[in-house]
N, CA and C atoms of all chains as a GROMACS GRO file, in nm:
protein
  600
    1MET      N    1   0.766  -3.599  -2.222
    1MET     CA    2   0.767  -3.735  -2.169
    1MET      C    3   0.908  -3.794  -2.179
    2THR      N    4   0.961  -3.836  -2.066
    2THR     CA    5   1.097  -3.890  -2.066
    2THR      C    6   1.101  -4.031  -2.125
    3VAL      N    7   1.198  -4.054  -2.210
    3VAL     CA    8   1.219  -4.186  -2.271
    3VAL      C    9   1.355  -4.238  -2.227
    4LEU      N   10   1.358  -4.361  -2.176
    4LEU     CA   11   1.483  -4.424  -2.136
    4LEU      C   12   1.532  -4.521  -2.242
    5VAL      N   13   1.663  -4.525  -2.261
    5VAL     CA   14   1.725  -4.630  -2.340
    5VAL      C   15   1.810  -4.711  -2.242
    6VAL      N   16   1.768  -4.835  -2.220
    6VAL     CA   17   1.834  -4.922  -2.122
    6VAL      C   18   1.917  -5.024  -2.198
    7PHE      N   19   2.047  -5.015  -2.179
    7PHE     CA   20   2.142  -5.100  -2.251
    7PHE      C   21   2.210  -5.192  -2.150
    8THR      N   22   2.182  -5.323  -2.157
    8THR     CA   23   2.248  -5.419  -2.070
    8THR      C   24   2.338  -5.506  -2.157
    9ALA      N   25   2.462  -5.527  -2.114
    9ALA     CA   26   2.558  -5.595  -2.201
    9ALA      C   27   2.663  -5.669  -2.121
   10LYS      N   28   2.706  -5.781  -2.177
   10LYS     CA   29   2.818  -5.857  -2.121
   10LYS      C   30   2.935  -5.844  -2.217
   11GLN      N   31   3.049  -5.795  -2.164
   11GLN     CA   32   3.169  -5.781  -2.246
   11GLN      C   33   3.235  -5.915  -2.273
   12THR      N   34   3.307  -5.922  -2.386
   12THR     CA   35   3.385  -6.042  -2.418
   12THR      C   36   3.511  -6.050  -2.333
   13GLY      N   37   3.562  -5.932  -2.292
   13GLY     CA   38   3.691  -5.928  -2.223
   13GLY      C   39   3.806  -5.896  -2.317
   14ASP      N   40   3.779  -5.886  -2.447
   14ASP     CA   41   3.884  -5.853  -2.544
   14ASP      C   42   3.898  -5.701  -2.558
   15ASP      N   43   4.020  -5.655  -2.579
   15ASP     CA   44   4.047  -5.516  -2.615
   15ASP      C   45   3.978  -5.419  -2.519
   16LEU      N   46   4.002  -5.438  -2.390
   16LEU     CA   47   3.932  -5.355  -2.292
   16LEU      C   48   3.975  -5.210  -2.299
   17GLU      N   49   4.102  -5.187  -2.341
   17GLU     CA   50   4.149  -5.049  -2.351
   17GLU      C   51   4.071  -4.975  -2.460
   18GLY      N   52   4.063  -5.039  -2.576
   18GLY     CA   53   3.986  -4.980  -2.686
   18GLY      C   54   3.840  -4.960  -2.647
   19TYR      N   55   3.788  -5.055  -2.573
   19TYR     CA   56   3.649  -5.044  -2.528
   19TYR      C   57   3.630  -4.923  -2.436
   20GLY      N   58   3.721  -4.909  -2.342
   20GLY     CA   59   3.709  -4.798  -2.247
   20GLY      C   60   3.711  -4.662  -2.317
   21ARG      N   61   3.802  -4.650  -2.416
   21ARG     CA   62   3.808  -4.524  -2.492
   21ARG      C   63   3.677  -4.499  -2.565
   22MET      N   64   3.624  -4.605  -2.629
   22MET     CA   65   3.501  -4.590  -2.706
   22MET      C   66   3.383  -4.557  -2.615
   23ALA      N   67   3.376  -4.624  -2.501
   23ALA     CA   68   3.265  -4.600  -2.408
   23ALA      C   69   3.267  -4.455  -2.361
   24GLN      N   70   3.387  -4.405  -2.332
   24GLN     CA   71   3.398  -4.266  -2.287
   24GLN      C   72   3.357  -4.168  -2.399
   25ARG      N   73   3.402  -4.200  -2.521
   25ARG     CA   74   3.367  -4.116  -2.635
   25ARG      C   75   3.214  -4.113  -2.657
   26MET      N   76   3.149  -4.230  -2.645
   26MET     CA   77   3.005  -4.236  -2.665
   26MET      C   78   2.930  -4.159  -2.556
   27ASP      N   79   2.983  -4.166  -2.434
   27ASP     CA   80   2.924  -4.090  -2.323
   27ASP      C   81   2.929  -3.940  -2.354
   28GLU      N   82   3.045  -3.894  -2.400
   28GLU     CA   83   3.062  -3.752  -2.432
   28GLU      C   84   2.970  -3.710  -2.547
   29LEU      N   85   2.963  -3.799  -2.648
   29LEU     CA   86   2.883  -3.768  -2.767
   29LEU      C   87   2.734  -3.761  -2.733
   30ALA      N   88   2.686  -3.857  -2.653
   30ALA     CA   89   2.544  -3.860  -2.614
   30ALA      C   90   2.505  -3.728  -2.548
   31ARG      N   91   2.594  -3.677  -2.462
   31ARG     CA   92   2.563  -3.556  -2.386
   31ARG      C   93   2.545  -3.433  -2.476
   32LYS      N   94   2.599  -3.441  -2.598
   32LYS     CA   95   2.587  -3.327  -2.690
   32LYS      C   96   2.467  -3.340  -2.784
   33MET      N   97   2.395  -3.452  -2.778
   33MET     CA   98   2.284  -3.474  -2.872
   33MET      C   99   2.161  -3.394  -2.829
   34PRO      N  100   2.079  -3.350  -2.927
   34PRO     CA  101   1.954  -3.282  -2.893
   34PRO      C  102   1.864  -3.374  -2.811
   35GLY      N  103   1.795  -3.316  -2.714
   35GLY     CA  104   1.700  -3.394  -2.634
   35GLY      C  105   1.763  -3.478  -2.525
   36PHE      N  106   1.897  -3.469  -2.510
   36PHE     CA  107   1.965  -3.546  -2.406
   36PHE      C  108   1.925  -3.496  -2.267
   37LEU      N  109   1.897  -3.587  -2.176
   37LEU     CA  110   1.868  -3.549  -2.037
   37LEU      C  111   1.979  -3.596  -1.941
   38ARG      N  112   2.015  -3.725  -1.949
   38ARG     CA  113   2.123  -3.776  -1.861
   38ARG      C  114   2.166  -3.914  -1.906
   39ILE      N  115   2.282  -3.956  -1.858
   39ILE     CA  116   2.330  -4.092  -1.886
   39ILE      C  117   2.403  -4.143  -1.762
   40ASP      N  118   2.376  -4.268  -1.727
   40ASP     CA  119   2.440  -4.333  -1.612
   40ASP      C  120   2.486  -4.472  -1.652
   41SER      N  121   2.601  -4.512  -1.601
   41SER     CA  122   2.654  -4.646  -1.630
   41SER      C  123   2.707  -4.710  -1.504
   42ALA      N  124   2.691  -4.842  -1.497
   42ALA     CA  125   2.752  -4.920  -1.389
   42ALA      C  126   2.797  -5.052  -1.448
   43ARG      N  127   2.912  -5.102  -1.399
   43ARG     CA  128   2.961  -5.228  -1.453
   43ARG      C  129   3.018  -5.314  -1.342
   44ASN      N  130   2.984  -5.442  -1.344
   44ASN     CA  131   3.040  -5.538  -1.248
   44ASN      C  132   3.181  -5.580  -1.292
   45LYS      N  133   3.253  -5.640  -1.197
   45LYS     CA  134   3.390  -5.686  -1.227
   45LYS      C  135   3.392  -5.789  -1.339
   46ASP      N  136   3.283  -5.867  -1.350
   46ASP     CA  137   3.280  -5.974  -1.451
   46ASP      C  138   3.247  -5.924  -1.592
   47GLY      N  139   3.235  -5.790  -1.609
   47GLY     CA  140   3.212  -5.736  -1.743
   47GLY      C  141   3.066  -5.718  -1.780
   48PHE      N  142   2.976  -5.744  -1.684
   48PHE     CA  143   2.835  -5.718  -1.710
   48PHE      C  144   2.804  -5.574  -1.671
   49GLY      N  145   2.741  -5.499  -1.763
   49GLY     CA  146   2.714  -5.359  -1.735
   49GLY      C  147   2.577  -5.313  -1.780
   50ILE      N  148   2.532  -5.206  -1.720
   50ILE     CA  149   2.404  -5.143  -1.756
   50ILE      C  150   2.430  -4.995  -1.779
   51THR      N  151   2.382  -4.943  -1.892
   51THR     CA  152   2.384  -4.799  -1.918
   51THR      C  153   2.241  -4.754  -1.944
   52VAL      N  154   2.201  -4.649  -1.875
   52VAL     CA  155   2.067  -4.592  -1.894
   52VAL      C  156   2.083  -4.448  -1.940
   53SER      N  157   2.032  -4.417  -2.059
   53SER     CA  158   2.029  -4.278  -2.100
   53SER      C  159   1.884  -4.232  -2.105
   54ALA      N  160   1.864  -4.103  -2.076
   54ALA     CA  161   1.728  -4.048  -2.072
   54ALA      C  162   1.717  -3.935  -2.173
   55TRP      N  163   1.604  -3.931  -2.245
   55TRP     CA  164   1.584  -3.840  -2.357
   55TRP      C  165   1.448  -3.774  -2.348
   56GLU      N  166   1.437  -3.658  -2.413
   56GLU     CA  167   1.311  -3.582  -2.406
   56GLU      C  168   1.198  -3.648  -2.483
   57SER      N  169   1.230  -3.733  -2.580
   57SER     CA  170   1.127  -3.798  -2.662
   57SER      C  171   1.183  -3.922  -2.729
   58GLU      N  172   1.094  -4.004  -2.782
   58GLU     CA  173   1.134  -4.121  -2.861
   58GLU      C  174   1.216  -4.079  -2.982
   59ALA      N  175   1.175  -3.968  -3.044
   59ALA     CA  176   1.247  -3.921  -3.163
   59ALA      C  177   1.392  -3.886  -3.128
   60HIS      N  178   1.413  -3.823  -3.013
   60HIS     CA  179   1.550  -3.791  -2.972
   60HIS      C  180   1.630  -3.919  -2.945
   61ALA      N  181   1.568  -4.016  -2.880
   61ALA     CA  182   1.636  -4.143  -2.854
   61ALA      C  183   1.670  -4.213  -2.985
   62ALA      N  184   1.578  -4.207  -3.082
   62ALA     CA  185   1.602  -4.271  -3.212
   62ALA      C  186   1.716  -4.202  -3.287
   63SER      N  187   1.725  -4.069  -3.274
   63SER     CA  188   1.834  -3.996  -3.340
   63SER      C  189   1.970  -4.038  -3.284
   64TRP      N  190   1.973  -4.061  -3.155
   64TRP     CA  191   2.098  -4.106  -3.092
   64TRP      C  192   2.136  -4.245  -3.144
   65LYS      N  193   2.038  -4.333  -3.159
   65LYS     CA  194   2.066  -4.466  -3.214
   65LYS      C  195   2.128  -4.457  -3.354
   66ARG      N  196   2.083  -4.359  -3.433
   66ARG     CA  197   2.125  -4.350  -3.573
   66ARG      C  198   2.244  -4.258  -3.595
   67GLU      N  199   2.292  -4.193  -3.488
   67GLU     CA  200   2.406  -4.101  -3.502
   67GLU      C  201   2.524  -4.178  -3.562
   68ALA      N  202   2.593  -4.116  -3.658
   68ALA     CA  203   2.689  -4.189  -3.741
   68ALA      C  204   2.801  -4.256  -3.660
   69GLU      N  205   2.865  -4.179  -3.573
   69GLU     CA  206   2.976  -4.234  -3.495
   69GLU      C  207   2.925  -4.342  -3.399
   70HIS      N  208   2.806  -4.322  -3.348
   70HIS     CA  209   2.745  -4.421  -3.259
   70HIS      C  210   2.714  -4.551  -3.335
   71LEU      N  211   2.669  -4.539  -3.461
   71LEU     CA  212   2.646  -4.659  -3.544
   71LEU      C  213   2.775  -4.738  -3.559
   72GLY      N  214   2.888  -4.667  -3.579
   72GLY     CA  215   3.017  -4.733  -3.590
   72GLY      C  216   3.053  -4.807  -3.462
   73ALA      N  217   3.025  -4.744  -3.348
   73ALA     CA  218   3.053  -4.807  -3.218
   73ALA      C  219   2.967  -4.931  -3.199
   74GLN      N  220   2.841  -4.924  -3.241
   74GLN     CA  221   2.752  -5.040  -3.228
   74GLN      C  222   2.805  -5.158  -3.309
   75LYS      N  223   2.855  -5.127  -3.429
   75LYS     CA  224   2.909  -5.232  -3.517
   75LYS      C  225   3.033  -5.297  -3.451
   76LEU      N  226   3.124  -5.211  -3.401
   76LEU     CA  227   3.242  -5.264  -3.333
   76LEU      C  228   3.203  -5.346  -3.210
   77GLY      N  229   3.100  -5.299  -3.141
   77GLY     CA  230   3.053  -5.372  -3.023
   77GLY      C  231   3.011  -5.514  -3.057
   78ARG      N  232   2.939  -5.528  -3.168
   78ARG     CA  233   2.894  -5.662  -3.209
   78ARG      C  234   3.012  -5.747  -3.258
   79GLU      N  235   3.107  -5.682  -3.327
   79GLU     CA  236   3.220  -5.757  -3.384
   79GLU      C  237   3.320  -5.799  -3.277
   80ARG      N  238   3.332  -5.716  -3.173
   80ARG     CA  239   3.450  -5.727  -3.088
   80ARG      C  240   3.423  -5.735  -2.938
   81TRP      N  241   3.334  -5.647  -2.889
   81TRP     CA  242   3.333  -5.624  -2.745
   81TRP      C  243   3.227  -5.698  -2.665
   82TYR      N  244   3.118  -5.734  -2.730
   82TYR     CA  245   3.007  -5.788  -2.651
   82TYR      C  246   2.979  -5.935  -2.678
   83GLU      N  247   2.961  -6.009  -2.571
   83GLU     CA  248   2.907  -6.146  -2.580
   83GLU      C  249   2.760  -6.139  -2.619
   84HIS      N  250   2.690  -6.052  -2.550
   84HIS     CA  251   2.547  -6.031  -2.580
   84HIS      C  252   2.507  -5.895  -2.525
   85TYR      N  253   2.404  -5.840  -2.581
   85TYR     CA  254   2.346  -5.719  -2.524
   85TYR      C  255   2.198  -5.711  -2.555
   86ARG      N  256   2.131  -5.624  -2.480
   86ARG     CA  257   1.989  -5.598  -2.504
   86ARG      C  258   1.969  -5.447  -2.493
   87VAL      N  259   1.890  -5.392  -2.583
   87VAL     CA  260   1.853  -5.252  -2.577
   87VAL      C  261   1.702  -5.245  -2.563
   88GLU      N  262   1.655  -5.169  -2.464
   88GLU     CA  263   1.511  -5.148  -2.450
   88GLU      C  264   1.485  -4.998  -2.444
   89VAL      N  265   1.390  -4.955  -2.526
   89VAL     CA  266   1.346  -4.815  -2.525
   89VAL      C  267   1.212  -4.813  -2.452
   90ALA      N  268   1.199  -4.725  -2.353
   90ALA     CA  269   1.082  -4.731  -2.266
   90ALA      C  270   1.039  -4.591  -2.222
   91GLU      N  271   0.908  -4.570  -2.219
   91GLU     CA  272   0.851  -4.441  -2.179
   91GLU      C  273   0.826  -4.439  -2.029
   92VAL      N  274   0.877  -4.337  -1.963
   92VAL     CA  275   0.860  -4.327  -1.817
   92VAL      C  276   0.716  -4.290  -1.784
   93THR      N  277   0.655  -4.369  -1.696
   93THR     CA  278   0.517  -4.340  -1.654
   93THR      C  279   0.512  -4.288  -1.510
   94ARG      N  280   0.610  -4.326  -1.428
   94ARG     CA  281   0.616  -4.280  -1.289
   94ARG      C  282   0.762  -4.271  -1.251
   95SER      N  283   0.795  -4.176  -1.164
   95SER     CA  284   0.931  -4.174  -1.110
   95SER      C  285   0.930  -4.105  -0.975
   96TYR      N  286   1.027  -4.143  -0.892
   96TYR     CA  287   1.043  -4.076  -0.763
   96TYR      C  288   1.189  -4.090  -0.724
   97SER      N  289   1.231  -4.002  -0.635
   97SER     CA  290   1.371  -4.006  -0.599
   97SER      C  291   1.389  -3.968  -0.453
   98PHE      N  292   1.507  -3.997  -0.403
   98PHE     CA  293   1.543  -3.972  -0.263
   98PHE      C  294   1.682  -3.914  -0.261
   99LYS      N  295   1.701  -3.816  -0.173
   99LYS     CA  296   1.835  -3.761  -0.152
   99LYS      C  297   1.854  -3.742  -0.003
  100ARG      N  298   1.967  -3.788   0.049
  100ARG     CA  299   1.992  -3.777   0.193
  100ARG      C  300   2.003  -3.632   0.235
  101MET      N  301   0.269  -5.626  -2.235
  101MET     CA  302   0.359  -5.512  -2.244
  101MET      C  303   0.458  -5.514  -2.129
  102THR      N  304   0.584  -5.515  -2.162
  102THR     CA  305   0.687  -5.521  -2.057
  102THR      C  306   0.704  -5.385  -1.989
  103VAL      N  307   0.711  -5.388  -1.857
  103VAL     CA  308   0.734  -5.268  -1.778
  103VAL      C  309   0.866  -5.283  -1.703
  104LEU      N  310   0.952  -5.181  -1.716
  104LEU     CA  311   1.081  -5.182  -1.645
  104LEU      C  312   1.074  -5.096  -1.520
  105VAL      N  313   1.142  -5.141  -1.416
  105VAL     CA  314   1.166  -5.057  -1.299
  105VAL      C  315   1.316  -5.035  -1.295
  106VAL      N  316   1.356  -4.911  -1.318
  106VAL     CA  317   1.498  -4.875  -1.326
  106VAL      C  318   1.536  -4.803  -1.197
  107PHE      N  319   1.624  -4.866  -1.121
  107PHE     CA  320   1.665  -4.814  -0.990
  107PHE      C  321   1.812  -4.776  -0.999
  108THR      N  322   1.842  -4.647  -0.989
  108THR     CA  323   1.981  -4.601  -0.989
  108THR      C  324   2.009  -4.543  -0.851
  109ALA      N  325   2.122  -4.583  -0.791
  109ALA     CA  326   2.146  -4.544  -0.651
  109ALA      C  327   2.294  -4.532  -0.622
  110LYS      N  328   2.326  -4.439  -0.533
  110LYS     CA  329   2.462  -4.425  -0.480
  110LYS      C  330   2.459  -4.467  -0.335
  111GLN      N  331   2.546  -4.564  -0.302
  111GLN     CA  332   2.555  -4.610  -0.164
  111GLN      C  333   2.629  -4.511  -0.076
  112THR      N  334   2.596  -4.515   0.055
  112THR     CA  335   2.669  -4.433   0.152
  112THR      C  336   2.807  -4.490   0.181
  113GLY      N  337   2.818  -4.624   0.168
  113GLY     CA  338   2.942  -4.690   0.207
  113GLY      C  339   2.934  -4.748   0.347
  114ASP      N  340   2.822  -4.725   0.419
  114ASP     CA  341   2.804  -4.780   0.554
  114ASP      C  342   2.745  -4.920   0.546
  115ASP      N  343   2.784  -5.005   0.637
  115ASP     CA  344   2.721  -5.136   0.657
  115ASP      C  345   2.706  -5.212   0.526
  116LEU      N  346   2.816  -5.228   0.456
  116LEU     CA  347   2.809  -5.292   0.325
  116LEU      C  348   2.772  -5.439   0.335
  117GLU      N  349   2.809  -5.502   0.449
  117GLU     CA  350   2.776  -5.643   0.464
  117GLU      C  351   2.624  -5.660   0.475
  118GLY      N  352   2.563  -5.579   0.561
  118GLY     CA  353   2.417  -5.582   0.574
  118GLY      C  354   2.350  -5.549   0.442
  119TYR      N  355   2.407  -5.456   0.370
  119TYR     CA  356   2.351  -5.418   0.240
  119TYR      C  357   2.356  -5.534   0.142
  120GLY      N  358   2.470  -5.603   0.137
  120GLY     CA  359   2.485  -5.714   0.044
  120GLY      C  360   2.383  -5.824   0.070
  121ARG      N  361   2.363  -5.853   0.201
  121ARG     CA  362   2.264  -5.955   0.237
  121ARG      C  363   2.125  -5.913   0.192
  122MET      N  364   2.092  -5.786   0.219
  122MET     CA  365   1.958  -5.737   0.183
  122MET      C  366   1.938  -5.735   0.032
  123ALA      N  367   2.040  -5.692  -0.040
  123ALA     CA  368   2.028  -5.686  -0.186
  123ALA      C  369   2.004  -5.826  -0.243
  124GLN      N  370   2.076  -5.924  -0.188
  124GLN     CA  371   2.058  -6.062  -0.236
  124GLN      C  372   1.918  -6.113  -0.203
  125ARG      N  373   1.872  -6.081  -0.083
  125ARG     CA  374   1.737  -6.123  -0.041
  125ARG      C  375   1.631  -6.060  -0.134
  126MET      N  376   1.647  -5.931  -0.167
  126MET     CA  377   1.548  -5.864  -0.252
  126MET      C  378   1.550  -5.923  -0.394
  127ASP      N  379   1.669  -5.959  -0.441
  127ASP     CA  380   1.680  -6.024  -0.572
  127ASP      C  381   1.601  -6.155  -0.572
  128GLU      N  382   1.621  -6.236  -0.467
  128GLU     CA  383   1.551  -6.365  -0.458
  128GLU      C  384   1.400  -6.345  -0.449
  129LEU      N  385   1.361  -6.245  -0.368
  129LEU     CA  386   1.218  -6.220  -0.346
  129LEU      C  387   1.150  -6.172  -0.475
  130ALA      N  388   1.215  -6.081  -0.547
  130ALA     CA  389   1.158  -6.029  -0.672
  130ALA      C  390   1.128  -6.143  -0.768
  131ARG      N  391   1.223  -6.239  -0.775
  131ARG     CA  392   1.208  -6.350  -0.870
  131ARG      C  393   1.086  -6.437  -0.843
  132LYS      N  394   1.036  -6.431  -0.718
  132LYS     CA  395   0.918  -6.512  -0.681
  132LYS      C  396   0.787  -6.438  -0.698
  133MET      N  397   0.794  -6.308  -0.733
  133MET     CA  398   0.671  -6.228  -0.741
  133MET      C  399   0.596  -6.260  -0.871
  134PRO      N  400   0.461  -6.250  -0.866
  134PRO     CA  401   0.383  -6.268  -0.989
  134PRO      C  402   0.422  -6.163  -1.093
  135GLY      N  403   0.427  -6.204  -1.218
  135GLY     CA  404   0.456  -6.110  -1.326
  135GLY      C  405   0.603  -6.077  -1.344
  136PHE      N  406   0.689  -6.143  -1.263
  136PHE     CA  407   0.833  -6.118  -1.275
  136PHE      C  408   0.886  -6.172  -1.408
  137LEU      N  409   0.969  -6.093  -1.475
  137LEU     CA  410   1.034  -6.139  -1.598
  137LEU      C  411   1.185  -6.158  -1.580
  138ARG      N  412   1.253  -6.054  -1.528
  138ARG     CA  413   1.398  -6.068  -1.506
  138ARG      C  414   1.447  -5.952  -1.420
  139ILE      N  415   1.567  -5.968  -1.366
  139ILE     CA  416   1.630  -5.861  -1.289
  139ILE      C  417   1.780  -5.865  -1.315
  140ASP      N  418   1.839  -5.748  -1.338
  140ASP     CA  419   1.982  -5.736  -1.362
  140ASP      C  420   2.037  -5.621  -1.278
  141SER      N  421   2.158  -5.640  -1.227
  141SER     CA  422   2.222  -5.536  -1.147
  141SER      C  423   2.367  -5.519  -1.187
  142ALA      N  424   2.415  -5.397  -1.180
  142ALA     CA  425   2.558  -5.370  -1.200
  142ALA      C  426   2.597  -5.258  -1.104
  143ARG      N  427   2.719  -5.267  -1.051
  143ARG     CA  428   2.763  -5.163  -0.957
  143ARG      C  429   2.908  -5.128  -0.980
  144ASN      N  430   2.936  -4.999  -0.980
  144ASN     CA  431   3.074  -4.952  -0.991
  144ASN      C  432   3.146  -4.963  -0.856
  145LYS      N  433   3.279  -4.954  -0.860
  145LYS     CA  434   3.357  -4.962  -0.736
  145LYS      C  435   3.323  -4.849  -0.639
  146ASP      N  436   3.281  -4.735  -0.693
  146ASP     CA  437   3.252  -4.620  -0.607
  146ASP      C  438   3.114  -4.628  -0.541
  147GLY      N  439   3.041  -4.740  -0.560
  147GLY     CA  440   2.912  -4.756  -0.492
  147GLY      C  441   2.793  -4.708  -0.572
  148PHE      N  442   2.815  -4.664  -0.695
  148PHE     CA  443   2.702  -4.627  -0.780
  148PHE      C  444   2.653  -4.752  -0.854
  149GLY      N  445   2.523  -4.778  -0.846
  149GLY     CA  446   2.470  -4.899  -0.908
  149GLY      C  447   2.339  -4.877  -0.979
  150ILE      N  448   2.309  -4.968  -1.071
  150ILE     CA  449   2.183  -4.966  -1.145
  150ILE      C  450   2.122  -5.106  -1.137
  151THR      N  451   1.996  -5.114  -1.101
  151THR     CA  452   1.922  -5.240  -1.106
  151THR      C  453   1.800  -5.219  -1.195
  152VAL      N  454   1.781  -5.310  -1.290
  152VAL     CA  455   1.665  -5.304  -1.379
  152VAL      C  456   1.586  -5.433  -1.361
  153SER      N  457   1.461  -5.419  -1.318
  153SER     CA  458   1.374  -5.537  -1.316
  153SER      C  459   1.266  -5.519  -1.422
  154ALA      N  460   1.223  -5.631  -1.480
  154ALA     CA  461   1.123  -5.628  -1.586
  154ALA      C  462   1.001  -5.708  -1.541
  155TRP      N  463   0.881  -5.655  -1.572
  155TRP     CA  464   0.755  -5.709  -1.523
  155TRP      C  465   0.654  -5.717  -1.636
  156GLU      N  466   0.556  -5.804  -1.618
  156GLU     CA  467   0.456  -5.824  -1.724
  156GLU      C  468   0.360  -5.707  -1.737
  157SER      N  469   0.347  -5.626  -1.631
  157SER     CA  470   0.254  -5.512  -1.637
  157SER      C  471   0.290  -5.410  -1.529
  158GLU      N  472   0.234  -5.292  -1.540
  158GLU     CA  473   0.249  -5.188  -1.436
  158GLU      C  474   0.197  -5.238  -1.302
  159ALA      N  475   0.085  -5.312  -1.307
  159ALA     CA  476   0.025  -5.362  -1.181
  159ALA      C  477   0.122  -5.456  -1.111
  160HIS      N  478   0.190  -5.542  -1.187
  160HIS     CA  479   0.288  -5.632  -1.127
  160HIS      C  480   0.406  -5.553  -1.068
  161ALA      N  481   0.452  -5.453  -1.140
  161ALA     CA  482   0.562  -5.371  -1.088
  161ALA      C  483   0.519  -5.298  -0.961
  162ALA      N  484   0.395  -5.251  -0.958
  162ALA     CA  485   0.343  -5.179  -0.841
  162ALA      C  486   0.331  -5.274  -0.721
  163SER      N  487   0.294  -5.399  -0.747
  163SER     CA  488   0.284  -5.497  -0.638
  163SER      C  489   0.421  -5.523  -0.575
  164TRP      N  490   0.522  -5.526  -0.659
  164TRP     CA  491   0.658  -5.546  -0.608
  164TRP      C  492   0.700  -5.427  -0.522
  165LYS      N  493   0.666  -5.307  -0.564
  165LYS     CA  494   0.697  -5.188  -0.483
  165LYS      C  495   0.634  -5.197  -0.344
  166ARG      N  496   0.512  -5.253  -0.338
  166ARG     CA  497   0.436  -5.254  -0.212
  166ARG      C  498   0.455  -5.382  -0.131
  167GLU      N  499   0.533  -5.475  -0.181
  167GLU     CA  500   0.555  -5.601  -0.109
  167GLU      C  501   0.615  -5.568   0.029
  168ALA      N  502   0.564  -5.635   0.134
  168ALA     CA  503   0.593  -5.593   0.272
  168ALA      C  504   0.743  -5.592   0.304
  169GLU      N  505   0.810  -5.702   0.273
  169GLU     CA  506   0.953  -5.710   0.306
  169GLU      C  507   1.034  -5.610   0.223
  170HIS      N  508   0.989  -5.588   0.100
  170HIS     CA  509   1.054  -5.490   0.013
  170HIS      C  510   1.034  -5.348   0.067
  171LEU      N  511   0.917  -5.320   0.123
  171LEU     CA  512   0.893  -5.189   0.185
  171LEU      C  513   0.991  -5.166   0.300
  172GLY      N  514   1.015  -5.272   0.378
  172GLY     CA  515   1.113  -5.262   0.487
  172GLY      C  516   1.252  -5.232   0.435
  173ALA      N  517   1.288  -5.298   0.326
  173ALA     CA  518   1.421  -5.274   0.266
  173ALA      C  519   1.432  -5.131   0.213
  174GLN      N  520   1.324  -5.081   0.156
  174GLN     CA  521   1.326  -4.944   0.104
  174GLN      C  522   1.350  -4.844   0.218
  175LYS      N  523   1.283  -4.869   0.332
  175LYS     CA  524   1.297  -4.781   0.448
  175LYS      C  525   1.442  -4.785   0.499
  176LEU      N  526   1.497  -4.905   0.512
  176LEU     CA  527   1.636  -4.918   0.557
  176LEU      C  528   1.731  -4.851   0.457
  177GLY      N  529   1.698  -4.863   0.329
  177GLY     CA  530   1.781  -4.800   0.227
  177GLY      C  531   1.790  -4.650   0.247
  178ARG      N  532   1.675  -4.588   0.277
  178ARG     CA  533   1.674  -4.443   0.298
  178ARG      C  534   1.744  -4.405   0.427
  179GLU      N  535   1.726  -4.488   0.531
  179GLU     CA  536   1.784  -4.456   0.661
  179GLU      C  537   1.935  -4.477   0.664
  180ARG      N  538   1.983  -4.576   0.584
  180ARG     CA  539   2.116  -4.626   0.610
  180ARG      C  540   2.207  -4.635   0.487
  181TRP      N  541   2.154  -4.686   0.376
  181TRP     CA  542   2.244  -4.732   0.272
  181TRP      C  543   2.266  -4.638   0.154
  182TYR      N  544   2.170  -4.549   0.131
  182TYR     CA  545   2.178  -4.470   0.008
  182TYR      C  546   2.202  -4.322   0.033
  183GLU      N  547   2.294  -4.267  -0.042
  183GLU     CA  548   2.311  -4.121  -0.048
  183GLU      C  549   2.194  -4.061  -0.125
  184HIS      N  550   2.165  -4.124  -0.237
  184HIS     CA  551   2.052  -4.081  -0.320
  184HIS      C  552   2.011  -4.196  -0.410
  185TYR      N  553   1.887  -4.194  -0.451
  185TYR     CA  554   1.844  -4.291  -0.551
  185TYR      C  555   1.731  -4.234  -0.635
  186ARG      N  556   1.708  -4.298  -0.748
  186ARG     CA  557   1.596  -4.261  -0.835
  186ARG      C  558   1.531  -4.391  -0.883
  187VAL      N  559   1.400  -4.393  -0.882
  187VAL     CA  560   1.326  -4.506  -0.938
  187VAL      C  561   1.243  -4.454  -1.054
  188GLU      N  562   1.253  -4.522  -1.168
  188GLU     CA  563   1.168  -4.487  -1.283
  188GLU      C  564   1.097  -4.612  -1.331
  189VAL      N  565   0.966  -4.598  -1.348
  189VAL     CA  566   0.884  -4.706  -1.402
  189VAL      C  567   0.855  -4.668  -1.547
  190ALA      N  568   0.880  -4.760  -1.640
  190ALA     CA  569   0.872  -4.722  -1.781
  190ALA      C  570   0.822  -4.839  -1.865
  191GLU      N  571   0.737  -4.806  -1.962
  191GLU     CA  572   0.680  -4.908  -2.052
  191GLU      C  573   0.768  -4.925  -2.174
  192VAL      N  574   0.805  -5.048  -2.203
  192VAL     CA  575   0.892  -5.076  -2.318
  192VAL      C  576   0.814  -5.058  -2.448
  193THR      N  577   0.870  -4.978  -2.538
  193THR     CA  578   0.806  -4.956  -2.668
  193THR      C  579   0.882  -5.025  -2.781
  194ARG      N  580   1.014  -5.044  -2.763
  194ARG     CA  581   1.095  -5.113  -2.864
  194ARG      C  582   1.206  -5.186  -2.791
  195SER      N  583   1.248  -5.299  -2.847
  195SER     CA  584   1.366  -5.364  -2.789
  195SER      C  585   1.433  -5.449  -2.896
  196TYR      N  586   1.562  -5.467  -2.881
  196TYR     CA  587   1.635  -5.556  -2.971
  196TYR      C  588   1.755  -5.608  -2.895
  197SER      N  589   1.807  -5.720  -2.943
  197SER     CA  590   1.918  -5.780  -2.869
  197SER      C  591   2.014  -5.847  -2.966
  198PHE      N  592   2.131  -5.875  -2.913
  198PHE     CA  593   2.240  -5.935  -2.989
  198PHE      C  594   2.303  -6.044  -2.905
  199LYS      N  595   2.336  -6.154  -2.970
  199LYS     CA  596   2.408  -6.262  -2.901
  199LYS      C  597   2.516  -6.312  -2.996
  200ARG      N  598   2.638  -6.323  -2.946
  200ARG     CA  599   2.749  -6.367  -3.031
  200ARG      C  600   2.728  -6.510  -3.077
   0.00000   0.00000   0.00000
């Protein structure tokens, strides 16, 4: 059963260079975690962004939340980079896709 | 129980003006549907975007999928605007948020 972690966040606008490095590092790290399926991110010019990662189970998603380096990034995010954010963990019940 | 509809899509790059109008119309329409909770969108410069809408139940999310004008937009999306897209419907099991 696929589990999504949906992260919506508004950046403060401070230290964008440091943020970009950290975001890239977290993307790379997530891809190496057990149970990883995929990760996608999009961000508007105003600093509002959405990242969706997909995992094989809730347990895999929870392990990613608790990963040590990721915990450090979450702390920095609260201290420095985000005005606000929301994380939702959700079990996929239906999905469909289209490709041209 | 909150249900998310996670829409990830890559635009073709054609008819961006028509696309922008339609996207705004769908945003307005979703907000008027029964069971609507919220909708957020973010898009990268390369045309990759994520839209997450939240609903009070699966039935409400399903009604939004079948709404007549929205069905028309979905058809136009496949014919004209999207290289590929994925829709995932998912039940929220945990959530947390942060505000500065």
